[in-house]
RODO-2510 file (C-alpha; in nm, 4 decimals, decimal comma):
residues 97
     n   res          X          Y          Z
     1     m    -1,1186    -1,1573    -1,2034
     2     s    -0,9442    -1,0701    -0,8751
     3     h    -0,8800    -1,3266    -0,6073
     4     q    -0,8086    -1,2239    -0,2532
     5     r    -0,5790    -1,4711    -0,0898
     6     k    -0,5551    -1,5109     0,2811
     7     p    -0,2013    -1,4270     0,3947
     8     k    -0,0045    -1,7432     0,4643
     9     y     0,0817    -1,8144     0,8288
    10     r    -0,1484    -1,5448     0,9710
    11     k    -0,4061    -1,5644     1,2448
    12     g    -0,5701    -1,2244     1,2635
    13     r    -0,2878    -0,9725     1,2757
    14     v    -0,0332    -1,2159     1,4205
    15     k     0,2121    -1,3848     1,1852
    16     k     0,2391    -1,7514     1,2909
    17     e     0,5206    -1,8714     1,0665
    18     h     0,7562    -1,9395     1,3585
    19     h     0,7040    -2,1075     1,6919
    20     l     0,5825    -1,9021     1,9850
    21     l     0,6774    -1,9340     2,3489
    22     d     0,4224    -2,1098     2,5705
    23     g     0,1480    -1,8736     2,6837
    24     i     0,2376    -1,5949     2,4396
    25     s    -0,0113    -1,6756     2,1626
    26     d    -0,3180    -1,5557     2,3552
    27     i    -0,1373    -1,2392     2,4674
    28     l    -0,0417    -1,1561     2,1078
    29     d    -0,3919    -1,2340     1,9795
    30     d    -0,5292    -0,9889     2,2386
    31     l    -0,2721    -0,7237     2,1414
    32     g    -0,3671    -0,7742     1,7752
    33     k    -0,7221    -0,6602     1,8545
    34     h    -0,5976    -0,3094     1,9389
    35     p    -0,7041    -0,0754     1,6560
    36     s    -0,3574     0,0837     1,6260
    37     v    -0,1828    -0,2515     1,5678
    38     k    -0,1405    -0,3300     1,1975
    39     s     0,0687    -0,6465     1,2296
    40     i     0,2588    -0,8547     1,4873
    41     i     0,5702    -1,0408     1,3772
    42     p     0,7307    -1,2877     1,6197
    43     a     1,1031    -1,3425     1,5647
    44     r     1,3775    -1,5566     1,7131
    45     i     1,3597    -1,7336     2,0464
    46     k     1,6513    -1,7460     2,2885
    47     s     1,6631    -1,9761     2,5856
    48     a     1,6776    -1,8269     2,9324
    49     i     1,7927    -1,9820     3,2558
    50     r     1,4836    -1,9289     3,4645
    51     g     1,1184    -1,9725     3,3828
    52     s     0,8588    -1,7056     3,4329
    53     k     0,4976    -1,6326     3,3600
    54     a     0,4144    -1,5159     3,0087
    55     e     0,4590    -1,1402     2,9715
    56     l     0,5474    -0,8685     2,7207
    57     q     0,8126    -0,6035     2,7773
    58     v     0,8538    -0,2962     2,5556
    59     k     1,2165    -0,2527     2,4459
    60     y     1,2083     0,0460     2,2095
    61     e     1,0333     0,2195     1,9205
    62     t     1,1352     0,1306     1,5649
    63     t     1,0703     0,3098     1,2363
    64     s     0,7678     0,0864     1,1789
    65     g     0,6425     0,0573     1,5380
    66     l     0,7817    -0,1281     1,8395
    67     k     1,0196    -0,4006     1,9432
    68     l     0,8953    -0,6103     2,2346
    69     l     1,0373    -0,9011     2,4289
    70     a     0,8074    -1,1857     2,5224
    71     k     0,9206    -1,3867     2,8232
    72     s     0,7813    -1,7241     2,9183
    73     s     0,8835    -2,0653     3,0510
    74     g     1,2583    -2,0330     3,0193
    75     g     1,2651    -1,8443     2,6890
    76     v     1,2767    -1,4926     2,5484
    77     q     1,1340    -1,4062     2,2070
    78     e     1,1625    -1,0877     2,0026
    79     i     0,8266    -0,9517     1,8847
    80     f     0,7878    -0,6690     1,6334
    81     v     0,4657    -0,4674     1,6238
    82     v     0,3783    -0,2606     1,3180
    83     t     0,1841     0,0490     1,4233
    84     n     0,1648     0,4178     1,3454
    85     k     0,0690     0,4923     1,7093
    86     p     0,3354     0,3279     1,9262
    87     k     0,2467     0,5325     2,2378
    88     d    -0,1120     0,4005     2,2282
    89     v     0,0141     0,0427     2,2026
    90     i     0,2625     0,0949     2,4874
    91     d    -0,0173     0,2293     2,7082
    92     y    -0,2349    -0,0698     2,6175
    93     i     0,0433    -0,3162     2,7064
    94     k     0,1030    -0,1443     3,0421
    95     c    -0,2702    -0,1502     3,1259
    96     s    -0,2964    -0,5176     3,0302
    97     k    -0,0413    -0,6311     3,2911
***
């Protein structure tokens, strides 16, 4: 008998094990709806001196997809996106701004 377990700490394709910056959750949930996005993994948060509106910035491609920076309310958070079509995801992020 096989049991399918729901992955722990996941909401859709977004891993929610760690805290997220204010205003970033909805942006990541929207990005997770893109068909080329397999998974979104938020990482560490660093404080920043000035606050800003919630936004995503593409830093570079990785072997598994993309590294993004999320900026919001005085903080910066690394976000990793697992995708086999990074160019499609980059275009989607740019169009969503």
